[in-house]
NUMI-704939 format. One record per residue (C-alpha): x, y, z; residue in one letter. Coordinates in steps of 0.2 Angstrom, whole numbers, plus 5000, padded with zeros to 4 digits. Example, Ala and Ser with C-alpha at 12.3 -4.5 7.8 and 13.67 -1.06 7.14 Angstrom:
2
506249785039A506849955036S
***
This chain:
827
472447434863M470547464860K469947434842K468547554841T468547734836A467547864846F466548014842S466048174852L464248244853A464048414860L462248444864M461148574872T460548494888V458948564897S459348654913G461148674909L461148834899A462648894908N463648734906A464548644892L464048464891S464148324879G464548134877Q465948034871V465647884861T466447764849D466047744830A464647614835A463847734847G464647644863N465047764877P466847794881I467147814900S468647904907G469048014892A469848184897A468948334892V469748504895E469348684890V470948754883I471648904892G470748874908S470848754923Q469148674918L469348494915H468348334918T468248154913R466748064905T465647944916D465147764912E463947834899Q465247934891G464448104897R465248254904F464748424910S465848574913L465348734922D465748844907A464648944896A464948904878S465249084874E466849084886S467448914880A468348934863N469248774861E468948604869L470248464870H469748284871I470948134873N470847954879A472147814879P472247724862G471447864852Y471948014842S471748184851H470548304845R470448494847T468748564844L468448744839R466748804847L465648914838A465149034852G463349024857S462948904843D462048754851A461948654836T462448474841P464148424835L464648244831R466448214827I467148034824T468848004830L469947854826R471047754837R472847774836S474247634837V475447774842I475247834859E474748014860Q475248114876I474948294882D476548394885V476848504900T478448574895A477648714885T476448854892P475248824877L474248654876H475048534864T475348344862S476548234853T475448244837M474948424838E476648514838S477548594824A479148544833Q479548354835P479148294853V479248134861T478448084878V478847924888L477447894901A476547754910G477047574907D478147624892G479247734904L479247594917R479947464905R481347584899K481947644916Q483747634919A485047694932A485347854922T484347974912L485347954897G485147764897E483347784900T483047884884L484447814873K483247714862N482047854859E482147924841V483448054839G484148024856V485847944861H486847944877S488548004882T488747844892Y490147884904F490047704910G488447644919P488547774933V488447934923A487547964906S486648114898S485548124883P486248174866V484948254855I485348254837R487148244840G487148394853L487348374872S488148474887G487648654888P486548644872R485348514879V484348584895L483848454908I482348514918T481248444932Q479448504931N480148634919S481448704931L483348684928D484048524937V485548644941S486848504943D488548484935A488048364921S488148504908R489948534912V490648364910G490048194905P490748114921D489448204931H487748124934V486148204930V485348244947A483548184943T482748014945E481647914932A480947794945L479847924952T479448014936A477648014929Q478248054911Q479848124902I479648244888E480948264874I480848424863L482048394849R482748544840G482848714847P481648744862A482348924865T480649004865L480148914880F481848884889Y483149004883G484748994874S485348844884G484048744875A484648774858I484848584855G483348524864G482548494881V482248344892V480848384905N480648254919V478848274926V478348214943D476848244955D477848324969R476748474968V475048394966P473748484956S472248384963S471848274978S471348124967E471947974977S473247874967K474847774971G476147664964A477647554969F478947454960Q480447344965F481647244954G483247154953H484547154939S485847014937T487147114927V487747214943N486647134957S485647294957E484147314969E482947454966D481247504974A480147654973S478447714979F477347864976A475647924983Y474548074981T472948114991G472048245001G470348325003G469348464995E470548604999Q472248525001F473248394992A474848304997F476148194989H477548084995V478747984985D480447894987G481647774979F483247674982T484447594970R486047504974K487147404963G488847324962D490147334948N489447294931Y489847134921E490347174903I490547054888P492046934891G492946984875A493047164881A494647234886E494647354900L496347434898A497047544885S497247474868D499047544865H500247424856D501547464869H500647394884E501847284895N501547114902E501047184919A499547264910H499047104901E499147004917E498047124925H496747124911E496546934913E496146964931H494947104928S494047044911V492147034913G491947174926I491947354924L492947414939E492347554950N490547554942S489547524958A488247654964S487147684978D485747814977S484147864986K482948004987G481248074992F480048214988N478748295000L477448414993G475748494997G474548604987S473148724992W471748684980L470748834974L469148854963D470248924949N471848814952G473148774965F474748844974I475948714980G477648694988L478848544987A480548484995Y481648354987G483248264993R484348164982L485948074987E487047964977R488747884979V489547804964N491247754957G491947844942I492547714929P494147764921G494347904933H495547814946S497147894950H498147734948A499447754961H500447594959G499047504951D498647524932D496847464936E496047564922H497347544909G498047714912E499847734907E501247774919L502847864915H504147734909E505347784924E503847734936E503447574928H504647464938V504047534954E502247514950S502447334946E503247304962M501847394972H500447324961A498747314971H499547394986E498947574983E497347574974E496647744972A494847714969E493847884965V492147904971L490748034968S489748084983D488248184977L486948284987K485548394981Q484148494990D482848564979R481348674983W479948704971Q478448824971L477248794957I475548874954S474248874940E472848994942L471449034929S470849214928L469349294919D469849474914N470049564898N471849524896L472349364905L471549194905S472849124918G474449144927V475648994929N477149024941T478648914944R480048954957I481448844961G482948844973Y484248704971T485848674982D486848544973Y488648474977E489648324974H491348284980V492548174972E493448064985I495047974983E495747864996N494447935008N495148105005T494148244997T494848284980G493748414970T492148494977L490848544963F489448654969Q487948734960N486748854968E485348904957T483849024960V482549024946Q480849104944A479649094929R477949164926V476849124911D475449254908L474149164898L473349284886L471449304882Q471049254864E471149404852M470649384834S470849204835G472649214842W472949124859R474649144868G475649184883A477049304888V478449214898S479549314910I481049224918E482549254929G483849134934K485449154944S486749014945S488349014955D489448864950F491148824957S492448684957A493748684970V495148554971G496548474960E495248444946E494548614946A494748644927F493648794926T493548954937S492148984949P490849084939S489149164941R487849174927T486349284928D484949274915T483349384912L482249344898A480549384891I479649284878A478049294868L477149144860M475549144850Q474549014840E472949014830K471848884821H471348934803M470448794795G471548644794D473048744799F473748784816L474948924816W476248944830Q477349104832L478549154845G480049264850A481149284865R482549394870V483849374885E485149464894K486549354900V487949404911T489349294915I490749334927E492149224934A493449234948D495249274944P496449124941I498349114943A499149154926W500849184919E500849254902S502149204889H502949374888E503149374907H504049204906E505249264893H505649424903A506049324918E507249214908E508149364901H508249454917E509049304926G508449364943E508149244957E506249254957H506049134943E504249074943H503949154960E502149174959E501049194944A499949354943A498149344945L497149354928L495649454930E494249404918F493149544911D491249524914E490449464898L488749514893D487649434879F485949474872T485449314862P483749314854Y482649184846S481149194834V480149044828S478749014816A477848844813G476248774806V475348604808V474248564793W472948424794D472948394775F471948234775A471048124787A472248034799D473748134793Y474548304797N476248384792A477248504803G478548634798L479548734810S480848874806L481948934821T483249064822H484049044839A485649124847Q486549044862R487649134875A489149014878P489248934895S490548984908A491548814906S491648844887E492449014890L493549014906F494148834907S496048814909Y496648654917G496548464918P494848384916H495148214921I493348154918G493648184899T495548144900G496048304893S496748474897F495348594893E495648774887V494148894885G493749004870A494449164879L496149094876F497149104860D498348964855L499949024847H500948894838V502748934838T504348854843D503648864861E501748844859P500748954872H499049034876F498649214878D497049284885Y495949404876G495149304862S493449384855D491949274858V490149284851Q488449204852E488149044844E486849064830V485748924824S484548924809N483548764811N482248684799L481148544804D479848454793L478748324800T477548204792L476348104803R474947964801K474247974818H472647854817S472247684811G473047514812D474647594805I475447754812G477047834807W478047984810V479548054799V480648204804N481848284793L482948424800F484348534795Y485248644807N486548774801Q487548844816V488648994815G490049024828N489848844834F490748804850Y491748644850Y493248564857E494648554845R496048434848D497648534846T498848384844G499848454859F499948394876T499948484893S501848464894E502148564878D501648724887F502848804899E501548884910G500848714916H501748614930D501148434931H501848404948E501048554955E499348494948H499748314953D499048244936H500548154928E499847984929E498248024919H497947994901T496648034889H495147934891E495047894872E496647804872G496747754854E496447934848E498048004856H499347864856E500547994850H500048114863A500248004878H502148014881D502548024899H500648024904G500348194898A498548254894L498048304876P497548484875V495848524869Y495348704865V493548774863F493448864847E492048934836Q491748884818A490248874806D489448694806S488048604799V487048464807L485648374797Y484748204798G483148104798M482148014811E480747894808A479647774817Q478147664812L476947554822A475847424814W474547324823Q474247184810F473147084822S472247124838E473647064850P475247094839F476047264836T477647284825L478647444829T480147494817L481247654820W482847724814G483847894814D485347964807S486448124811I487748204801R488848334809G490148434798K491248594799L490848704784K492748724781D492948544780G493048394792G491848324804N491148364822L491848244835P490748114844R489248114832I488247954835P488047834821P486647784810V485447654819R483947544815L482847454827G481247354829G480147274841Q478747144840L477447154855T476047044860Y474647104872A473147004877Q472246944893N473447024904G474946954896W476247064888E477847004878A479047084867G480647044857F481747184849G483347224842A484347384838S485847394826H487147534827Y488147544811F490047584811E490447764814Q491847804802D491447994798K492748054811L493448214817A495348244817E496248114828L494648024832E494547834829T493147734821A491847634832T491347464826D489447424823G488447314835Y486747244837T485847234854L484447104857V483147114871E481547034876A480247054890E478846954897L477447024909G475846974917Y474547104924T473247044937F472047124949A472647124967S472347204984N473647334978F472747374962G473347324945D474947224948T476247174934T477547044937V478947064923F480546984917L481647074905K483247024896G484547144889H485947114877N485446934876L486846894864T488146964876D488747084862E490347194865E489647364861A490547534863R489647704862V490447824849H489847974859A490747914875S492347974881F492647804889L492247704873K493847604874N493747574892R491947554896A490847444884P489047434887L488447304900P488447124895G486947004896R485747044909S484046994916F482947094927S481447024937L480247144946G478447194951M477547354949R475847404954S474647554953T473147594963F
***
């Protein structure tokens, strides 16, 4: 980390009357080389030379704002005074908190210049935190937890929200996989080849629509290059906890008019080791001796948690004077086991309970008929990305993103296809960057998306559906003295339709019984779903106030609406990934002597009113950020545990669906509901709720090589009528001490997760735990560029840790003690 501050002098240079030029220096007048200088709202950008000087081919009259940034320093946005050639000299201080520009929004912003809380992982920080899944990569970021469906599938949980409320994008286009439908489905993107990962906490509906009402995670890579600057990287490593080997590479190059990019990765690991005290099987008191004997055999290994993945991206761009137009193709393949998902035919390998009448037979045939369940994922992705600057009275630029994704994954049991999940998505987004008017600068965003999702097979708990979205949004911002005002609005048209399902109404069942005719339960009639139309809208207002040197405050108010997802509406069937029988919000539960569901419930948009208050100290030896948020959500969709099991409903035949052996993945929470292996019934309902909490982080460089970082967050989720929302992550605190000097880097850190005892109905408490980690690295110059050799240790105390937000918390604890050795290089 550099110690000195730097200043910017904008000067009139002889012979450059039509150019914008200047010099970047530190407080002592020493030049800063490599600083990025950009004219906001255009494609004009450059870097300073060894003397800290720069020159841009832009008249000062047409350049309204200039943005300057360099590693280790606070960013600065300068408002230029038209043709005024008076030299400007602005002193900027270094920052102990890394400040990175964000690509996820059409307007320029960075982590310290946004009214909305933003976190960005990039560079070495991202490389150090990379894991096999996106959720595990991001789980230690402030305000972000993980669903953790074992080590093979894990999605981010932002401020207690996940699933269809948190949008996962790749270069700002929807990843279009099945991870938003169930936590047992992997996110179809890869951190090994990413340049940076951006996290927008809180509603990001203005930029991405109602599916981002809880936040956005944008994975950015260079598959569509914006320049032909030659750069490359590679990495490989080994992890002891599962004997995992990983390797990746990336290279971008080209000439004056054409740029190309290629990258690829491979990762392969065995079953994970877990702490020796952890119990893999269900914690039910009535487990028999056969279960206990099997636990002794399996303890220390999380069965069916191996994975093998690989992928590559190829892209090229046509470079123009005013921008670029590029096209890329990407392929992702992954085969992994699904912990806790095995259909235990004769072997209670994962602690699933069998019917009492089948127990004797299962003991006799133990280990003879293991039914390991695998997921085989394939995804093809095409992306066309263009960014062009314009010079007319209305527009300053046009940014275009078009994506086509063909995704599928097959669940395989005993080499036989079980359920096939498919998602085909076409998406197009155009951002029209507007010329500045009366000091306001902004963009109009027009977006269309069509998604065709289907699940076919014995675990197809939701009907095939099609979702079409058309949206228009307006975003504006204006600098007024020490204030940056940000305003926006968005309106969408969402249409959802689903295929018919076999259905036998409660009234029809009783009619058959009274008639006594021979066609009892002949064939259920088809239930035709009505096409559903929603028109959610969002409005937002925010301000960033530089109220003192080195400090600013951000305030953001957002009113956002969300159209429900197809799975929240149309689900009616066993979802073995979550160990439950899921029923959509379109079905009404009637509790009588014979409980039953009827179709026809009224559903509405979810309505969020969110307030974010942020305080930042962004420069100097000490930097900190504190966020307070309050989110009041009306008509909140959540899965309520009904207390019934699937066998309580006459319309469901277990043998027909072949799911008798399955149990709820959260064993302890439903001991009363597991008789005869039935699945607990969860129904999507709407209720008013409140989520609020705090996020804080502090970095202190108390001497040149040492930096201390402290962080913590808390989330509280409640129903307004009483009770708690399920699977809300606990309070946690963490800290890390790092050393960096003469090429050496070392770090030692710990994070403590407190006990979660604020529980929803039928939910069980999760004990607190502390995870300890350390790392050591050395960077040196080599023929491959700057090369770093590193050693990392995770969970050094071999702590047994269970994730409260996970459906597998009682079956799949976090991995045990692990060491990773590897090398990475950039050139």
